[in-house]
C-alpha positions as CSV (number, residue, x, y, z in Angstrom):
1,M,-13.3,-18.9,-12.1
2,D,-9.5,-19.1,-11.7
3,A,-8.2,-15.7,-12.6
4,H,-6.7,-13.4,-10.0
5,I,-6.4,-9.7,-10.3
6,T,-4.4,-7.4,-8.0
7,I,-4.4,-3.6,-8.0
8,L,-1.2,-2.3,-6.5
9,T,-0.2,1.3,-5.9
10,G,3.4,2.4,-5.6
11,A,4.6,-0.5,-7.8
12,S,7.6,1.1,-9.5
13,R,10.2,0.8,-6.8
14,G,11.1,-0.7,-3.4
15,M,8.8,-3.2,-1.8
16,G,6.0,-2.3,-4.2
17,L,8.1,-3.3,-7.2
18,A,9.1,-6.5,-5.4
19,M,5.5,-7.3,-4.6
20,A,4.5,-6.8,-8.3
21,M,7.3,-9.1,-9.5
22,Q,6.3,-11.8,-7.1
23,L,2.6,-11.5,-7.9
24,I,3.5,-11.9,-11.6
25,D,5.5,-15.0,-10.7
26,A,2.4,-16.3,-9.0
27,G,0.3,-15.8,-12.1
28,H,-1.7,-12.7,-11.0
29,N,-2.8,-10.2,-13.5
30,L,-1.9,-6.7,-12.3
31,L,-3.0,-3.1,-12.5
32,C,-0.2,-1.0,-11.1
33,I,-0.7,2.7,-10.2
34,S,2.5,4.6,-9.7
35,R,4.1,8.0,-10.4
36,K,6.2,6.2,-13.1
37,T,6.0,3.1,-15.1
38,S,8.6,0.4,-14.8
39,D,10.2,-1.2,-17.9
40,E,11.6,-4.0,-15.6
41,L,8.1,-4.8,-14.5
42,A,6.7,-4.7,-18.1
43,G,9.4,-7.0,-19.3
44,H,8.9,-9.5,-16.5
45,A,5.2,-9.7,-17.1
46,K,5.7,-10.2,-20.8
47,A,8.2,-13.0,-20.1
48,K,5.7,-14.7,-17.8
49,G,2.7,-14.3,-20.1
50,V,0.8,-12.3,-17.5
51,R,-1.2,-9.1,-18.0
52,C,0.4,-6.1,-16.3
53,E,-1.3,-2.7,-16.9
54,Q,0.6,0.3,-15.6
55,W,-0.9,3.7,-15.0
56,P,1.4,6.7,-14.4
57,Q,-0.7,8.5,-11.9
58,D,-0.1,11.3,-9.5
59,L,-1.8,10.3,-6.2
60,T,-1.8,13.8,-4.9
61,R,-4.9,14.0,-7.0
62,P,-6.5,10.8,-5.8
63,E,-10.0,11.5,-7.0
64,T,-8.8,11.1,-10.6
65,A,-7.3,7.8,-9.8
66,A,-10.4,6.6,-8.0
67,A,-12.7,7.6,-10.8
68,R,-10.5,5.8,-13.3
69,L,-10.3,2.7,-11.2
70,E,-14.1,2.6,-10.8
71,T,-14.5,2.7,-14.6
72,W,-11.7,0.0,-15.1
73,L,-13.3,-2.3,-12.6
74,T,-16.7,-2.2,-14.2
75,S,-15.1,-3.4,-17.4
76,L,-13.8,-6.6,-15.9
77,P,-15.4,-10.0,-16.6
78,Q,-16.2,-10.6,-13.0
79,E,-17.6,-14.1,-13.6
80,E,-14.1,-15.3,-14.6
81,L,-12.4,-14.0,-11.4
82,A,-11.5,-16.1,-8.4
83,S,-10.2,-13.1,-6.5
84,V,-9.7,-9.4,-6.8
85,T,-7.4,-7.6,-4.4
86,L,-6.5,-4.0,-3.8
87,I,-3.1,-3.2,-2.2
88,N,-2.6,0.4,-1.1
89,N,1.1,0.5,-0.9
90,A,2.1,4.0,-2.2
91,G,3.4,6.4,0.4
92,M,5.0,9.8,0.7
93,L,7.3,11.2,3.4
94,P,7.3,15.0,3.4
95,R,10.3,16.9,4.7
96,I,11.4,15.7,8.1
97,A,10.6,18.7,10.2
98,T,8.2,19.9,12.9
99,L,4.7,20.4,11.7
100,A,5.0,24.2,11.7
101,A,8.0,24.0,9.5
102,I,6.3,22.0,6.7
103,P,4.9,24.2,3.9
104,A,1.1,23.8,3.6
105,A,1.3,22.4,0.0
106,E,3.8,19.7,1.0
107,L,1.7,18.7,4.0
108,A,-1.5,18.5,1.9
109,D,0.2,16.4,-0.7
110,A,1.5,13.9,1.8
111,M,-1.9,13.5,3.4
112,R,-3.5,13.0,0.0
113,V,-1.1,10.3,-1.0
114,D,-0.8,8.6,2.4
115,L,-4.5,8.7,3.6
116,E,-6.9,10.2,1.1
117,A,-5.8,8.1,-1.8
118,P,-6.2,4.8,0.0
119,M,-9.6,5.8,1.2
120,L,-10.9,6.9,-2.2
121,L,-9.4,3.8,-4.0
122,T,-10.9,1.5,-1.3
123,S,-14.3,3.3,-1.7
124,A,-14.3,2.8,-5.5
125,F,-13.1,-0.8,-5.1
126,L,-15.9,-1.7,-2.6
127,R,-18.6,0.1,-4.6
128,V,-18.0,-1.7,-7.9
129,T,-17.2,-5.2,-6.5
130,A,-20.0,-5.2,-3.9
131,G,-22.1,-7.9,-5.7
132,W,-19.2,-9.9,-7.0
133,K,-18.7,-13.6,-6.1
134,A,-14.9,-13.4,-6.3
135,T,-13.0,-13.2,-3.0
136,R,-12.3,-9.6,-2.3
137,K,-9.4,-8.4,-0.3
138,I,-7.9,-5.0,0.7
139,L,-4.4,-4.8,2.1
140,N,-3.3,-1.4,3.4
141,I,0.4,-1.0,4.0
142,S,0.7,0.8,7.3
143,S,3.6,1.4,9.6
144,G,4.6,1.1,13.2
145,L,4.7,4.9,13.2
146,G,0.9,4.8,12.9
147,R,0.9,3.2,16.4
148,R,3.6,5.3,18.2
149,P,4.2,9.1,18.0
150,M,7.5,10.5,16.8
151,A,8.7,14.1,16.6
152,S,9.0,15.6,13.1
153,Q,6.8,12.8,11.7
154,A,3.4,14.2,12.5
155,P,2.0,13.9,8.9
156,Y,3.2,10.3,8.3
157,C,2.2,9.1,11.8
158,A,-1.2,10.7,11.5
159,A,-1.8,9.3,8.0
160,K,-0.9,5.8,9.0
161,A,-3.0,6.0,12.2
162,G,-5.9,7.1,10.0
163,M,-5.3,4.2,7.7
164,D,-5.4,1.8,10.6
165,H,-8.6,3.2,11.9
166,F,-10.5,3.5,8.6
167,S,-9.5,-0.2,8.0
168,R,-11.2,-1.1,11.4
169,C,-14.3,0.8,10.3
170,V,-14.5,-0.9,6.9
171,A,-14.0,-4.3,8.5
172,L,-17.1,-3.6,10.6
173,E,-19.1,-2.5,7.6
174,E,-18.2,-5.5,5.5
175,A,-18.6,-8.1,8.3
176,G,-22.4,-8.1,7.9
177,R,-22.5,-8.2,4.1
178,P,-22.7,-11.2,1.8
179,N,-19.2,-12.0,0.6
180,G,-17.9,-9.0,2.5
181,A,-14.5,-7.7,1.6
182,L,-11.6,-8.8,3.9
183,I,-9.4,-5.9,5.0
184,C,-6.2,-5.5,7.0
185,S,-3.9,-2.5,7.6
186,L,-0.5,-4.2,8.0
187,A,2.8,-2.8,9.3
188,P,5.5,-4.5,7.2
189,G,8.5,-3.9,9.5
190,V,11.6,-1.8,8.7
191,I,12.7,-2.1,5.1
192,D,15.8,-0.9,3.3
193,T,14.1,1.6,1.0
194,D,14.5,5.2,-0.1
195,M,12.3,6.3,2.8
196,Q,14.7,4.8,5.3
197,A,17.6,6.6,3.6
198,Q,15.6,9.9,3.8
199,L,15.2,9.4,7.5
200,R,18.9,8.7,8.0
201,S,19.9,11.8,6.2
202,A,17.7,14.1,8.2
203,D,19.0,17.1,10.3
204,L,19.6,16.0,13.9
205,A,18.3,19.4,15.1
206,E,15.0,18.6,13.4
207,F,14.8,14.9,13.9
208,P,15.8,13.7,17.4
209,D,15.2,10.0,16.5
210,I,17.7,9.9,13.7
211,A,20.2,7.8,15.7
212,N,17.7,5.0,15.9
213,F,17.3,4.8,12.2
214,I,21.1,4.9,11.6
215,A,21.5,2.1,14.1
216,L,19.0,-0.1,12.3
217,K,21.0,0.2,9.1
218,D,24.4,-0.3,10.8
219,K,23.1,-3.4,12.6
220,G,21.7,-4.9,9.5
221,A,18.2,-4.9,11.0
222,L,16.5,-3.7,7.8
223,S,14.7,-6.2,5.6
224,S,15.4,-6.2,1.9
225,P,12.4,-5.2,-0.3
226,H,12.3,-8.7,-1.8
227,D,12.1,-10.4,1.6
228,A,9.6,-7.9,3.0
229,A,7.4,-8.3,-0.1
230,A,7.4,-12.1,0.3
231,K,6.4,-11.8,4.0
232,V,3.6,-9.4,3.1
233,L,2.2,-11.5,0.3
234,A,2.4,-14.6,2.5
235,F,0.3,-12.7,5.1
236,L,-2.2,-11.7,2.4
237,A,-2.6,-15.4,1.4
238,R,-3.2,-16.6,4.9
239,P,-6.6,-18.3,5.5
240,D,-7.3,-16.0,8.4
241,F,-6.5,-12.8,6.5
242,G,-8.8,-10.0,7.7
243,A,-9.5,-11.6,11.1
244,N,-7.7,-8.7,12.6
245,P,-8.1,-5.5,10.6
246,V,-4.8,-4.0,12.1
247,A,-1.7,-6.2,12.2
248,D,2.1,-6.2,12.3
249,I,4.1,-8.6,10.2
250,R,6.5,-9.0,13.2
251,D,3.8,-10.3,15.5
């Protein structure tokens, strides 16, 4: 029992790609679920002799991904596994505008990717692995915006707050079970990603906090995806992971 498997969403770019590369370096076998596959990731896995399966999957239809994950998990040789981990990292930022100005379809898609998909994937993961002897972990990538309100960010703030709270609920459920899964919803800090660029390019009239995001970039206060990924994975490897179901990497 020495094999480690990690399921990672949003692995084709940004911090997700950086986490995938670093997990491969650590010898983890990966299942990556993203809108697009990554040739860079495939090449790195091949060079390291590590299995990396990539599913091009639209998480605005999360029930499809969850059903596929459930089938995939049942096919694994559980007796050979030391650990199995789910990292819900994929996220979507809808147009930066007041709630009334966001079209219903965009709003629905954002909530599906940011909250519904993590819940459905977590449900499938827990259901299949319930009787496994391997260490089971769930890491939900949250945000500080799940813990403080911001104008023109209602969908994202609400989804991340929901992620935090469902993680608390699952932690309570798993605490009384044999080999219960360990779960944490972790805010990874501010990272130099496409999402940050989207925030900086917003319309001032629609997004009153834009100056704060521009200042973070100008002051060099953003972590690189590589550095952020290393901190997140170090947190995941801590012996007390799951002791607090909601955490911030900066604490």
